[in-house]
Every structure is written in structure tokens, then in C-alpha cells.
All heavy atoms as TSV, in Angstrom:
chain	resi	resn	atom	element	x	y	z
A	1	MET	N	N	-47.348	38.090	-0.140
A	1	MET	CA	C	-47.518	37.617	-1.494
A	1	MET	C	C	-46.168	37.138	-2.022
A	1	MET	O	O	-45.160	37.825	-1.900
A	1	MET	CB	C	-48.062	38.757	-2.359
A	1	MET	CG	C	-48.258	38.368	-3.783
A	1	MET	SD	S	-49.096	39.714	-4.624
A	1	MET	CE	C	-48.170	39.737	-6.103
A	2	TRP	N	N	-46.144	35.981	-2.610
A	2	TRP	CA	C	-44.918	35.408	-3.163
A	2	TRP	C	C	-44.710	35.897	-4.587
A	2	TRP	O	O	-45.632	35.923	-5.390
A	2	TRP	CB	C	-45.002	33.885	-3.161
A	2	TRP	CG	C	-43.786	33.237	-3.728
A	2	TRP	CD1	C	-42.628	33.012	-3.083
A	2	TRP	CD2	C	-43.596	32.745	-5.046
A	2	TRP	NE1	N	-41.708	32.407	-3.905
A	2	TRP	CE2	C	-42.306	32.235	-5.141
A	2	TRP	CE3	C	-44.403	32.699	-6.177
A	2	TRP	CZ2	C	-41.789	31.676	-6.296
A	2	TRP	CZ3	C	-43.886	32.140	-7.337
A	2	TRP	CH2	C	-42.591	31.638	-7.376
A	3	THR	N	N	-43.492	36.333	-4.883
A	3	THR	CA	C	-43.149	36.704	-6.257
A	3	THR	C	C	-41.949	35.868	-6.677
A	3	THR	O	O	-41.018	35.670	-5.893
A	3	THR	CB	C	-42.806	38.203	-6.387
A	3	THR	OG1	O	-41.755	38.501	-5.495
A	3	THR	CG2	C	-44.005	39.073	-6.092
A	4	PRO	N	N	-41.973	35.357	-7.884
A	4	PRO	CA	C	-40.846	34.527	-8.331
A	4	PRO	C	C	-39.570	35.347	-8.430
A	4	PRO	O	O	-39.607	36.552	-8.690
A	4	PRO	CB	C	-41.288	34.024	-9.702
A	4	PRO	CG	C	-42.359	34.953	-10.139
A	4	PRO	CD	C	-42.987	35.519	-8.896
A	5	ALA	N	N	-38.456	34.678	-8.202
A	5	ALA	CA	C	-37.152	35.352	-8.310
A	5	ALA	C	C	-36.936	35.798	-9.750
A	5	ALA	O	O	-37.312	35.104	-10.691
A	5	ALA	CB	C	-36.047	34.412	-7.873
A	6	ARG	N	N	-36.370	36.951	-9.877
A	6	ARG	CA	C	-36.070	37.477	-11.208
A	6	ARG	C	C	-34.878	36.745	-11.790
A	6	ARG	O	O	-33.875	36.548	-11.115
A	6	ARG	CB	C	-35.755	38.963	-11.101
A	6	ARG	CG	C	-36.255	39.748	-12.278
A	6	ARG	CD	C	-36.097	41.201	-12.030
A	6	ARG	NE	N	-34.832	41.585	-12.660
A	6	ARG	CZ	C	-34.277	42.747	-12.537
A	6	ARG	NH1	N	-34.798	43.641	-11.770
A	6	ARG	NH2	N	-33.166	43.029	-13.147
A	7	GLU	N	N	-34.993	36.357	-13.032
A	7	GLU	CA	C	-33.897	35.642	-13.681
A	7	GLU	C	C	-32.779	36.625	-14.031
A	7	GLU	O	O	-33.036	37.718	-14.531
A	7	GLU	CB	C	-34.415	34.978	-14.950
A	7	GLU	CG	C	-33.459	33.958	-15.513
A	7	GLU	CD	C	-34.089	33.191	-16.654
A	7	GLU	OE1	O	-35.199	32.680	-16.490
A	7	GLU	OE2	O	-33.443	33.138	-17.706
A	8	ALA	N	N	-31.565	36.241	-13.727
A	8	ALA	CA	C	-30.412	37.099	-14.011
A	8	ALA	C	C	-30.144	37.124	-15.514
A	8	ALA	O	O	-30.291	36.111	-16.194
A	8	ALA	CB	C	-29.181	36.588	-13.280
A	9	PRO	N	N	-29.746	38.266	-16.038
A	9	PRO	CA	C	-29.448	38.330	-17.473
A	9	PRO	C	C	-28.210	37.512	-17.824
A	9	PRO	O	O	-27.283	37.403	-17.023
A	9	PRO	CB	C	-29.210	39.819	-17.723
A	9	PRO	CG	C	-28.809	40.366	-16.409
A	9	PRO	CD	C	-29.516	39.530	-15.371
A	10	GLN	N	N	-28.215	36.928	-18.986
A	10	GLN	CA	C	-27.062	36.182	-19.484
A	10	GLN	C	C	-26.066	37.115	-20.155
A	10	GLN	O	O	-24.887	36.818	-20.233
A	10	GLN	CB	C	-27.526	35.130	-20.499
A	10	GLN	CG	C	-28.442	34.095	-19.902
A	10	GLN	CD	C	-27.699	33.156	-18.976
A	10	GLN	OE1	O	-26.603	32.730	-19.270
A	10	GLN	NE2	N	-28.300	32.846	-17.853
A	11	GLY	N	N	-26.569	38.235	-20.661
A	11	GLY	CA	C	-25.698	39.154	-21.368
A	11	GLY	C	C	-26.328	40.530	-21.471
A	11	GLY	O	O	-27.492	40.729	-21.139
A	12	VAL	N	N	-25.539	41.460	-21.930
A	12	VAL	CA	C	-25.972	42.834	-22.126
A	12	VAL	C	C	-25.792	43.148	-23.602
A	12	VAL	O	O	-24.723	42.901	-24.170
A	12	VAL	CB	C	-25.128	43.806	-21.268
A	12	VAL	CG1	C	-25.492	45.244	-21.554
A	12	VAL	CG2	C	-25.268	43.480	-19.800
A	13	ASP	N	N	-26.841	43.665	-24.234
A	13	ASP	CA	C	-26.744	44.069	-25.632
A	13	ASP	C	C	-26.252	45.509	-25.705
A	13	ASP	O	O	-26.841	46.398	-25.096
A	13	ASP	CB	C	-28.095	43.963	-26.331
A	13	ASP	CG	C	-28.529	42.524	-26.547
A	13	ASP	OD1	O	-27.649	41.651	-26.615
A	13	ASP	OD2	O	-29.733	42.284	-26.671
A	14	VAL	N	N	-25.159	45.718	-26.421
A	14	VAL	CA	C	-24.600	47.055	-26.618
A	14	VAL	C	C	-24.839	47.426	-28.078
A	14	VAL	O	O	-24.463	46.691	-28.987
A	14	VAL	CB	C	-23.082	47.074	-26.312
A	14	VAL	CG1	C	-22.502	48.446	-26.593
A	14	VAL	CG2	C	-22.830	46.661	-24.879
A	15	TYR	N	N	-25.499	48.549	-28.285
A	15	TYR	CA	C	-25.780	49.031	-29.639
A	15	TYR	C	C	-24.882	50.214	-29.940
A	15	TYR	O	O	-24.653	51.068	-29.085
A	15	TYR	CB	C	-27.245	49.459	-29.760
A	15	TYR	CG	C	-28.209	48.305	-29.676
A	15	TYR	CD1	C	-28.710	47.874	-28.455
A	15	TYR	CD2	C	-28.604	47.636	-30.826
A	15	TYR	CE1	C	-29.583	46.802	-28.376
A	15	TYR	CE2	C	-29.473	46.566	-30.762
A	15	TYR	CZ	C	-29.961	46.156	-29.532
A	15	TYR	OH	O	-30.818	45.090	-29.464
A	16	PHE	N	N	-24.357	50.259	-31.150
A	16	PHE	CA	C	-23.556	51.396	-31.575
A	16	PHE	C	C	-23.726	51.580	-33.064
A	16	PHE	O	O	-24.255	50.720	-33.762
A	16	PHE	CB	C	-22.080	51.233	-31.185
A	16	PHE	CG	C	-21.428	49.988	-31.753
A	16	PHE	CD1	C	-20.713	50.042	-32.934
A	16	PHE	CD2	C	-21.520	48.785	-31.082
A	16	PHE	CE1	C	-20.114	48.905	-33.448
A	16	PHE	CE2	C	-20.909	47.646	-31.580
A	16	PHE	CZ	C	-20.212	47.710	-32.770
A	17	SER	N	N	-23.316	52.738	-33.558
A	17	SER	CA	C	-23.463	53.021	-34.987
A	17	SER	C	C	-22.176	53.605	-35.538
A	17	SER	O	O	-21.322	54.084	-34.787
A	17	SER	CB	C	-24.626	53.982	-35.227
A	17	SER	OG	O	-24.408	55.193	-34.548
A	18	CYS	N	N	-22.056	53.542	-36.855
A	18	CYS	CA	C	-20.845	53.993	-37.516
A	18	CYS	C	C	-21.204	54.629	-38.852
A	18	CYS	O	O	-22.028	54.094	-39.598
A	18	CYS	CB	C	-19.931	52.792	-37.735
A	18	CYS	SG	S	-18.455	53.172	-38.685
A	19	THR	N	N	-20.614	55.775	-39.132
A	19	THR	CA	C	-20.731	56.404	-40.453
A	19	THR	C	C	-19.340	56.822	-40.907
A	19	THR	O	O	-18.454	57.084	-40.091
A	19	THR	CB	C	-21.627	57.658	-40.435
A	19	THR	OG1	O	-21.085	58.592	-39.519
A	19	THR	CG2	C	-23.054	57.338	-40.072
A	20	HIS	N	N	-19.153	56.864	-42.200
A	20	HIS	CA	C	-17.877	57.301	-42.751
A	20	HIS	C	C	-17.966	58.717	-43.314
A	20	HIS	O	O	-16.953	59.390	-43.446
A	20	HIS	CB	C	-17.411	56.330	-43.840
A	20	HIS	CG	C	-17.152	54.953	-43.304
A	20	HIS	ND1	N	-16.043	54.648	-42.548
A	20	HIS	CD2	C	-17.863	53.809	-43.385
A	20	HIS	CE1	C	-16.074	53.376	-42.205
A	20	HIS	NE2	N	-17.181	52.844	-42.702
A	21	HIS	N	N	-19.182	59.150	-43.641
A	21	HIS	CA	C	-19.414	60.486	-44.185
A	21	HIS	C	C	-20.633	61.095	-43.502
A	21	HIS	O	O	-21.584	60.380	-43.195
A	21	HIS	CB	C	-19.651	60.422	-45.696
A	21	HIS	CG	C	-18.526	59.773	-46.442
A	21	HIS	ND1	N	-17.329	60.390	-46.667
A	21	HIS	CD2	C	-18.422	58.542	-47.002
A	21	HIS	CE1	C	-16.526	59.579	-47.336
A	21	HIS	NE2	N	-17.169	58.442	-47.543
A	22	PRO	N	N	-20.625	62.409	-43.268
A	22	PRO	CA	C	-21.746	63.044	-42.566
A	22	PRO	C	C	-23.107	62.839	-43.238
A	22	PRO	O	O	-24.119	62.757	-42.559
A	22	PRO	CB	C	-21.372	64.532	-42.550
A	22	PRO	CG	C	-19.911	64.565	-42.753
A	22	PRO	CD	C	-19.561	63.355	-43.562
A	23	ASP	N	N	-23.140	62.744	-44.552
A	23	ASP	CA	C	-24.423	62.600	-45.244
A	23	ASP	C	C	-24.825	61.134	-45.451
A	23	ASP	O	O	-25.844	60.841	-46.046
A	23	ASP	CB	C	-24.393	63.321	-46.589
A	23	ASP	CG	C	-23.272	62.833	-47.501
A	23	ASP	OD1	O	-22.347	62.173	-47.010
A	23	ASP	OD2	O	-23.328	63.128	-48.715
A	24	GLU	N	N	-24.037	60.220	-44.942
A	24	GLU	CA	C	-24.299	58.788	-45.076
A	24	GLU	C	C	-25.176	58.299	-43.928
A	24	GLU	O	O	-25.037	58.754	-42.795
A	24	GLU	CB	C	-22.960	58.048	-45.046
A	24	GLU	CG	C	-23.045	56.558	-45.173
A	24	GLU	CD	C	-21.655	55.926	-45.111
A	24	GLU	OE1	O	-21.193	55.656	-43.989
A	24	GLU	OE2	O	-21.054	55.742	-46.166
A	25	ARG	N	N	-26.057	57.366	-44.228
A	25	ARG	CA	C	-26.884	56.766	-43.184
A	25	ARG	C	C	-25.992	55.884	-42.298
A	25	ARG	O	O	-25.182	55.109	-42.788
A	25	ARG	CB	C	-27.979	55.918	-43.818
A	25	ARG	CG	C	-28.937	55.367	-42.795
A	25	ARG	CD	C	-30.118	54.735	-43.494
A	25	ARG	NE	N	-31.048	54.268	-42.485
A	25	ARG	CZ	C	-31.624	53.091	-42.511
A	25	ARG	NH1	N	-31.392	52.276	-43.509
A	25	ARG	NH2	N	-32.450	52.731	-41.562
A	26	ALA	N	N	-26.178	55.971	-41.007
A	26	ALA	CA	C	-25.358	55.211	-40.059
A	26	ALA	C	C	-25.699	53.724	-40.128
A	26	ALA	O	O	-26.858	53.342	-40.245
A	26	ALA	CB	C	-25.569	55.734	-38.649
A	27	THR	N	N	-24.680	52.886	-40.039
A	27	THR	CA	C	-24.870	51.449	-39.900
A	27	THR	C	C	-24.942	51.156	-38.417
A	27	THR	O	O	-24.083	51.570	-37.648
A	27	THR	CB	C	-23.694	50.678	-40.531
A	27	THR	OG1	O	-23.587	51.043	-41.904
A	27	THR	CG2	C	-23.897	49.188	-40.412
A	28	ARG	N	N	-25.997	50.454	-38.012
A	28	ARG	CA	C	-26.180	50.117	-36.591
A	28	ARG	C	C	-25.706	48.692	-36.336
A	28	ARG	O	O	-25.934	47.801	-37.143
A	28	ARG	CB	C	-27.640	50.255	-36.195
A	28	ARG	CG	C	-28.087	51.702	-36.151
A	28	ARG	CD	C	-29.442	51.819	-35.564
A	28	ARG	NE	N	-29.613	50.747	-34.590
A	28	ARG	CZ	C	-30.535	50.706	-33.655
A	28	ARG	NH1	N	-31.388	51.647	-33.548
A	28	ARG	NH2	N	-30.620	49.696	-32.810
A	29	PHE	N	N	-25.064	48.507	-35.185
A	29	PHE	CA	C	-24.531	47.215	-34.784
A	29	PHE	C	C	-25.041	46.840	-33.398
A	29	PHE	O	O	-25.335	47.711	-32.579
A	29	PHE	CB	C	-23.001	47.261	-34.714
A	29	PHE	CG	C	-22.333	47.544	-36.019
A	29	PHE	CD1	C	-22.059	48.837	-36.415
A	29	PHE	CD2	C	-21.969	46.501	-36.859
A	29	PHE	CE1	C	-21.427	49.093	-37.622
A	29	PHE	CE2	C	-21.338	46.743	-38.066
A	29	PHE	CZ	C	-21.065	48.050	-38.448
A	30	ARG	N	N	-25.116	45.529	-33.147
A	30	ARG	CA	C	-25.445	45.014	-31.809
A	30	ARG	C	C	-24.362	44.030	-31.425
A	30	ARG	O	O	-23.993	43.145	-32.187
A	30	ARG	CB	C	-26.790	44.288	-31.796
A	30	ARG	CG	C	-27.170	43.779	-30.399
A	30	ARG	CD	C	-28.443	42.965	-30.429
A	30	ARG	NE	N	-28.236	41.656	-31.051
A	30	ARG	CZ	C	-27.775	40.581	-30.413
A	30	ARG	NH1	N	-27.436	40.661	-29.130
A	30	ARG	NH2	N	-27.633	39.434	-31.047
A	31	HIS	N	N	-23.829	44.219	-30.226
A	31	HIS	CA	C	-22.783	43.335	-29.716
A	31	HIS	C	C	-23.232	42.831	-28.349
A	31	HIS	O	O	-23.554	43.629	-27.469
A	31	HIS	CB	C	-21.461	44.102	-29.599
A	31	HIS	CG	C	-20.288	43.253	-29.257
A	31	HIS	ND1	N	-19.664	42.477	-30.182
A	31	HIS	CD2	C	-19.644	43.065	-28.094
A	31	HIS	CE1	C	-18.656	41.833	-29.604
A	31	HIS	NE2	N	-18.634	42.181	-28.331
A	32	GLU	N	N	-23.287	41.520	-28.172
A	32	GLU	CA	C	-23.692	40.958	-26.885
A	32	GLU	C	C	-22.462	40.713	-26.020
A	32	GLU	O	O	-21.503	40.084	-26.454
A	32	GLU	CB	C	-24.447	39.641	-27.064
A	32	GLU	CG	C	-24.934	39.084	-25.737
A	32	GLU	CD	C	-25.685	37.779	-25.887
A	32	GLU	OE1	O	-25.531	37.098	-26.915
A	32	GLU	OE2	O	-26.408	37.440	-24.950
A	33	LEU	N	N	-22.513	41.221	-24.804
A	33	LEU	CA	C	-21.452	41.027	-23.837
A	33	LEU	C	C	-21.992	40.155	-22.712
A	33	LEU	O	O	-23.020	40.463	-22.114
A	33	LEU	CB	C	-20.976	42.374	-23.280
A	33	LEU	CG	C	-20.453	43.342	-24.334
A	33	LEU	CD1	C	-20.243	44.727	-23.732
A	33	LEU	CD2	C	-19.157	42.823	-24.915
A	34	LEU	N	N	-21.332	39.050	-22.454
A	34	LEU	CA	C	-21.795	38.124	-21.419
A	34	LEU	C	C	-21.517	38.667	-20.022
A	34	LEU	O	O	-20.492	39.300	-19.788
A	34	LEU	CB	C	-21.122	36.766	-21.608
A	34	LEU	CG	C	-21.390	36.090	-22.948
A	34	LEU	CD1	C	-20.653	34.767	-23.030
A	34	LEU	CD2	C	-22.874	35.901	-23.193
A	35	VAL	N	N	-22.440	38.410	-19.105
A	35	VAL	CA	C	-22.287	38.836	-17.715
A	35	VAL	C	C	-22.503	37.632	-16.796
A	35	VAL	O	O	-23.054	36.624	-17.209
A	35	VAL	CB	C	-23.273	39.968	-17.341
A	35	VAL	CG1	C	-22.991	41.222	-18.141
A	35	VAL	CG2	C	-24.708	39.531	-17.537
A	36	THR	N	N	-22.075	37.774	-15.558
A	36	THR	CA	C	-22.217	36.700	-14.580
A	36	THR	C	C	-22.580	37.284	-13.230
A	36	THR	O	O	-22.253	38.434	-12.929
A	36	THR	CB	C	-20.911	35.879	-14.472
A	36	THR	OG1	O	-21.077	34.902	-13.463
A	36	THR	CG2	C	-19.720	36.737	-14.138
A	37	GLN	N	N	-23.235	36.489	-12.401
A	37	GLN	CA	C	-23.557	36.917	-11.033
A	37	GLN	C	C	-22.397	36.670	-10.087
A	37	GLN	O	O	-22.376	37.177	-8.974
A	37	GLN	CB	C	-24.781	36.159	-10.518
A	37	GLN	CG	C	-26.057	36.543	-11.190
A	37	GLN	CD	C	-27.245	35.792	-10.596
A	37	GLN	OE1	O	-27.109	34.681	-10.089
A	37	GLN	NE2	N	-28.400	36.403	-10.655
A	38	ASP	N	N	-21.422	35.894	-10.528
A	38	ASP	CA	C	-20.321	35.494	-9.652
A	38	ASP	C	C	-19.179	36.511	-9.583
A	38	ASP	O	O	-18.327	36.410	-8.709
A	38	ASP	CB	C	-19.746	34.151	-10.116
A	38	ASP	CG	C	-20.802	33.057	-10.120
A	38	ASP	OD1	O	-21.718	33.110	-9.276
A	38	ASP	OD2	O	-20.714	32.170	-10.980
A	39	GLU	N	N	-19.157	37.458	-10.475
A	39	GLU	CA	C	-18.074	38.440	-10.551
A	39	GLU	C	C	-18.632	39.814	-10.167
A	39	GLU	O	O	-19.730	40.164	-10.597
A	39	GLU	CB	C	-17.533	38.468	-11.983
A	39	GLU	CG	C	-16.328	39.337	-12.199
A	39	GLU	CD	C	-15.862	39.301	-13.659
A	39	GLU	OE1	O	-16.536	38.714	-14.513
A	39	GLU	OE2	O	-14.822	39.891	-13.914
A	40	PRO	N	N	-17.915	40.590	-9.369
A	40	PRO	CA	C	-18.403	41.928	-9.006
A	40	PRO	C	C	-18.683	42.782	-10.254
A	40	PRO	O	O	-17.969	42.692	-11.257
A	40	PRO	CB	C	-17.256	42.526	-8.189
A	40	PRO	CG	C	-16.514	41.343	-7.649
A	40	PRO	CD	C	-16.636	40.285	-8.716
A	41	ALA	N	N	-19.718	43.591	-10.175
A	41	ALA	CA	C	-20.140	44.414	-11.316
A	41	ALA	C	C	-19.016	45.321	-11.819
A	41	ALA	O	O	-18.848	45.498	-13.030
A	41	ALA	CB	C	-21.361	45.246	-10.937
A	42	GLU	N	N	-18.242	45.902	-10.906
A	42	GLU	CA	C	-17.154	46.798	-11.312
A	42	GLU	C	C	-16.111	46.062	-12.159
A	42	GLU	O	O	-15.649	46.572	-13.180
A	42	GLU	CB	C	-16.483	47.419	-10.094
A	42	GLU	CG	C	-15.405	48.430	-10.468
A	42	GLU	CD	C	-14.794	49.100	-9.255
A	42	GLU	OE1	O	-15.327	48.978	-8.142
A	42	GLU	OE2	O	-13.762	49.764	-9.445
A	43	GLU	N	N	-15.770	44.836	-11.756
A	43	GLU	CA	C	-14.804	44.044	-12.522
A	43	GLU	C	C	-15.363	43.681	-13.897
A	43	GLU	O	O	-14.642	43.700	-14.902
A	43	GLU	CB	C	-14.421	42.783	-11.757
A	43	GLU	CG	C	-13.564	43.051	-10.541
A	43	GLU	CD	C	-13.244	41.777	-9.763
A	43	GLU	OE1	O	-13.320	40.679	-10.350
A	43	GLU	OE2	O	-12.920	41.899	-8.567
A	44	GLN	N	N	-16.655	43.361	-13.941
A	44	GLN	CA	C	-17.278	43.046	-15.225
A	44	GLN	C	C	-17.283	44.262	-16.146
A	44	GLN	O	O	-17.003	44.142	-17.348
A	44	GLN	CB	C	-18.709	42.543	-15.026
A	44	GLN	CG	C	-18.765	41.177	-14.402
A	44	GLN	CD	C	-20.166	40.654	-14.323
A	44	GLN	OE1	O	-20.726	40.299	-15.352
A	44	GLN	NE2	N	-20.729	40.610	-13.128
A	45	ALA	N	N	-17.588	45.420	-15.584
A	45	ALA	CA	C	-17.608	46.642	-16.392
A	45	ALA	C	C	-16.222	46.927	-16.966
A	45	ALA	O	O	-16.088	47.285	-18.142
A	45	ALA	CB	C	-18.087	47.820	-15.548
A	46	GLN	N	N	-15.191	46.756	-16.170
A	46	GLN	CA	C	-13.826	46.970	-16.650
A	46	GLN	C	C	-13.465	45.956	-17.737
A	46	GLN	O	O	-12.859	46.301	-18.750
A	46	GLN	CB	C	-12.835	46.881	-15.495
A	46	GLN	CG	C	-12.941	48.039	-14.534
A	46	GLN	CD	C	-12.087	47.847	-13.293
A	46	GLN	OE1	O	-11.567	46.779	-13.033
A	46	GLN	NE2	N	-11.946	48.929	-12.517
A	47	ARG	N	N	-13.861	44.701	-17.542
A	47	ARG	CA	C	-13.582	43.661	-18.531
A	47	ARG	C	C	-14.331	43.936	-19.829
A	47	ARG	O	O	-13.777	43.797	-20.923
A	47	ARG	CB	C	-13.993	42.292	-17.969
A	47	ARG	CG	C	-13.789	41.145	-18.937
A	47	ARG	CD	C	-14.115	39.795	-18.321
A	47	ARG	NE	N	-15.383	39.725	-17.596
A	47	ARG	CZ	C	-16.577	39.526	-18.166
A	47	ARG	NH1	N	-16.671	39.394	-19.455
A	47	ARG	NH2	N	-17.661	39.460	-17.424
A	48	LEU	N	N	-15.582	44.354	-19.717
A	48	LEU	CA	C	-16.377	44.637	-20.904
A	48	LEU	C	C	-15.811	45.824	-21.680
A	48	LEU	O	O	-15.728	45.793	-22.909
A	48	LEU	CB	C	-17.827	44.892	-20.513
A	48	LEU	CG	C	-18.539	43.746	-19.788
A	48	LEU	CD1	C	-19.944	44.149	-19.390
A	48	LEU	CD2	C	-18.557	42.481	-20.605
A	49	ALA	N	N	-15.401	46.868	-20.968
A	49	ALA	CA	C	-14.798	48.024	-21.634
A	49	ALA	C	C	-13.505	47.630	-22.336
A	49	ALA	O	O	-13.253	48.028	-23.474
A	49	ALA	CB	C	-14.544	49.138	-20.627
A	50	ALA	N	N	-12.683	46.828	-21.671
A	50	ALA	CA	C	-11.430	46.379	-22.285
A	50	ALA	C	C	-11.695	45.540	-23.527
A	50	ALA	O	O	-10.996	45.661	-24.536
A	50	ALA	CB	C	-10.615	45.574	-21.269
A	51	GLN	N	N	-12.730	44.711	-23.474
A	51	GLN	CA	C	-13.080	43.872	-24.625
A	51	GLN	C	C	-13.499	44.723	-25.817
A	51	GLN	O	O	-13.089	44.466	-26.949
A	51	GLN	CB	C	-14.218	42.919	-24.238
A	51	GLN	CG	C	-14.648	41.982	-25.336
A	51	GLN	CD	C	-15.792	41.079	-24.896
A	51	GLN	OE1	O	-16.114	40.980	-23.718
A	51	GLN	NE2	N	-16.397	40.419	-25.839
A	52	ILE	N	N	-14.284	45.743	-25.573
A	52	ILE	CA	C	-14.742	46.614	-26.658
A	52	ILE	C	C	-13.582	47.417	-27.230
A	52	ILE	O	O	-13.466	47.588	-28.443
A	52	ILE	CB	C	-15.855	47.566	-26.161
A	52	ILE	CG1	C	-17.119	46.754	-25.871
A	52	ILE	CG2	C	-16.150	48.658	-27.177
A	52	ILE	CD1	C	-18.197	47.546	-25.186
A	53	LEU	N	N	-12.697	47.909	-26.364
A	53	LEU	CA	C	-11.600	48.766	-26.806
A	53	LEU	C	C	-10.421	47.989	-27.402
A	53	LEU	O	O	-9.608	48.565	-28.114
A	53	LEU	CB	C	-11.114	49.622	-25.638
A	53	LEU	CG	C	-12.145	50.613	-25.087
A	53	LEU	CD1	C	-11.629	51.263	-23.817
A	53	LEU	CD2	C	-12.492	51.656	-26.138
A	54	ALA	N	N	-10.335	46.695	-27.145
A	54	ALA	CA	C	-9.191	45.903	-27.593
A	54	ALA	C	C	-9.152	45.720	-29.106
A	54	ALA	O	O	-8.074	45.611	-29.691
A	54	ALA	CB	C	-9.205	44.542	-26.911
A	55	ASP	N	N	-10.301	45.676	-29.727
A	55	ASP	CA	C	-10.359	45.439	-31.164
A	55	ASP	C	C	-11.602	46.123	-31.714
A	55	ASP	O	O	-12.473	46.537	-30.961
A	55	ASP	CB	C	-10.409	43.932	-31.443
A	55	ASP	CG	C	-10.020	43.582	-32.876
A	55	ASP	OD1	O	-9.631	44.487	-33.638
A	55	ASP	OD2	O	-10.105	42.399	-33.228
A	56	ASP	N	N	-11.693	46.223	-33.010
A	56	ASP	CA	C	-12.845	46.843	-33.656
A	56	ASP	C	C	-14.074	45.974	-33.404
A	56	ASP	O	O	-14.159	44.861	-33.928
A	56	ASP	CB	C	-12.572	46.963	-35.156
A	56	ASP	CG	C	-13.648	47.723	-35.885
A	56	ASP	OD1	O	-14.735	47.945	-35.309
A	56	ASP	OD2	O	-13.419	48.091	-37.044
A	57	PRO	N	N	-15.037	46.439	-32.603
A	57	PRO	CA	C	-16.190	45.606	-32.277
A	57	PRO	C	C	-17.071	45.289	-33.480
A	57	PRO	O	O	-17.863	44.365	-33.434
A	57	PRO	CB	C	-16.946	46.415	-31.221
A	57	PRO	CG	C	-16.483	47.805	-31.385
A	57	PRO	CD	C	-15.089	47.735	-31.942
A	58	ARG	N	N	-16.920	46.030	-34.578
A	58	ARG	CA	C	-17.712	45.743	-35.783
A	58	ARG	C	C	-17.365	44.372	-36.361
A	58	ARG	O	O	-18.169	43.767	-37.054
A	58	ARG	CB	C	-17.491	46.818	-36.840
A	58	ARG	CG	C	-18.040	48.184	-36.432
A	58	ARG	CD	C	-17.667	49.235	-37.424
A	58	ARG	NE	N	-16.222	49.439	-37.385
A	58	ARG	CZ	C	-15.566	50.285	-38.152
A	58	ARG	NH1	N	-16.208	51.008	-39.043
A	58	ARG	NH2	N	-14.258	50.412	-38.045
A	59	LYS	N	N	-16.176	43.863	-36.038
A	59	LYS	CA	C	-15.762	42.560	-36.561
A	59	LYS	C	C	-16.614	41.428	-36.009
A	59	LYS	O	O	-16.809	40.419	-36.676
A	59	LYS	CB	C	-14.295	42.295	-36.227
A	59	LYS	CG	C	-13.327	43.200	-36.950
A	59	LYS	CD	C	-11.909	42.871	-36.528
A	59	LYS	CE	C	-10.897	43.777	-37.190
A	59	LYS	NZ	N	-9.532	43.475	-36.733
A	60	THR	N	N	-17.095	41.575	-34.779
A	60	THR	CA	C	-17.857	40.496	-34.152
A	60	THR	C	C	-19.300	40.879	-33.876
A	60	THR	O	O	-20.075	40.044	-33.402
A	60	THR	CB	C	-17.198	40.065	-32.835
A	60	THR	OG1	O	-17.062	41.219	-31.988
A	60	THR	CG2	C	-15.828	39.449	-33.072
A	61	ALA	N	N	-19.681	42.117	-34.158
A	61	ALA	CA	C	-21.047	42.574	-33.897
A	61	ALA	C	C	-21.983	42.158	-35.035
A	61	ALA	O	O	-21.558	41.867	-36.153
A	61	ALA	CB	C	-21.067	44.086	-33.747
A	62	GLU	N	N	-23.236	42.142	-34.701
A	62	GLU	CA	C	-24.302	41.832	-35.659
A	62	GLU	C	C	-24.835	43.142	-36.225
A	62	GLU	O	O	-25.086	44.094	-35.473
A	62	GLU	CB	C	-25.405	41.077	-34.904
A	62	GLU	CG	C	-26.672	40.870	-35.651
A	62	GLU	CD	C	-27.731	40.242	-34.747
A	62	GLU	OE1	O	-27.375	39.436	-33.887
A	62	GLU	OE2	O	-28.894	40.580	-34.925
A	63	VAL	N	N	-25.009	43.221	-37.532
A	63	VAL	CA	C	-25.580	44.422	-38.149
A	63	VAL	C	C	-27.084	44.410	-37.886
A	63	VAL	O	O	-27.758	43.398	-38.087
A	63	VAL	CB	C	-25.293	44.472	-39.651
A	63	VAL	CG1	C	-26.000	45.654	-40.302
A	63	VAL	CG2	C	-23.804	44.540	-39.915
A	64	CYS	N	N	-27.607	45.526	-37.408
A	64	CYS	CA	C	-29.042	45.644	-37.115
A	64	CYS	C	C	-29.749	46.216	-38.330
A	64	CYS	O	O	-29.319	47.220	-38.896
A	64	CYS	CB	C	-29.274	46.572	-35.934
A	64	CYS	SG	S	-28.562	46.014	-34.404
A	65	ASP	N	N	-30.834	45.582	-38.713
A	65	ASP	CA	C	-31.663	46.088	-39.802
A	65	ASP	C	C	-32.705	47.019	-39.218
A	65	ASP	O	O	-33.409	46.668	-38.290
A	65	ASP	CB	C	-32.356	44.945	-40.539
A	65	ASP	CG	C	-31.368	44.031	-41.228
A	65	ASP	OD1	O	-30.358	44.547	-41.747
A	65	ASP	OD2	O	-31.604	42.812	-41.251
A	66	ASP	N	N	-32.795	48.192	-39.765
A	66	ASP	CA	C	-33.804	49.160	-39.274
A	66	ASP	C	C	-34.982	49.191	-40.188
A	66	ASP	O	O	-34.981	49.025	-41.316
A	66	ASP	CB	C	-33.210	50.561	-39.169
A	66	ASP	CG	C	-32.230	50.653	-38.006
A	66	ASP	OD1	O	-32.404	49.919	-37.032
A	66	ASP	OD2	O	-31.326	51.471	-38.091
């Protein structure tokens, strides 16, 4: 039986939340990180971690409405 090739993802959605006070409702964020089939997964993971840690990801993330 023939099955179509699975399409590779263009990016990975990373969700995170932030609160400033324990009794405050958390603000949820979504940040898309681009991925490629041409680069080894380990190198991509290191690059993605460095990208997130290099600056406050809230600056470029999308606020998620719940």
C-alpha cells in the first residue's frame, strides 16, 4: 500500500507563560522557531536554545488568548 510522504514541519511552536505575582493570571505566549531538514537535529536544538536564551522571547512572541 502506498502512503504519501509526510511533509516536514516548517517550524516548532514553543509555548511559555509569565506571571509577575503569584495571584496573577499567567500571560501565555507562542514563539515559532524555524526548523530545517538540512541541519542535524542536535545543531538545531542548540541554535534554538541559544535564540531563546539570547534575549527576552516575549519581545517577539505572540500573546495567546485563552
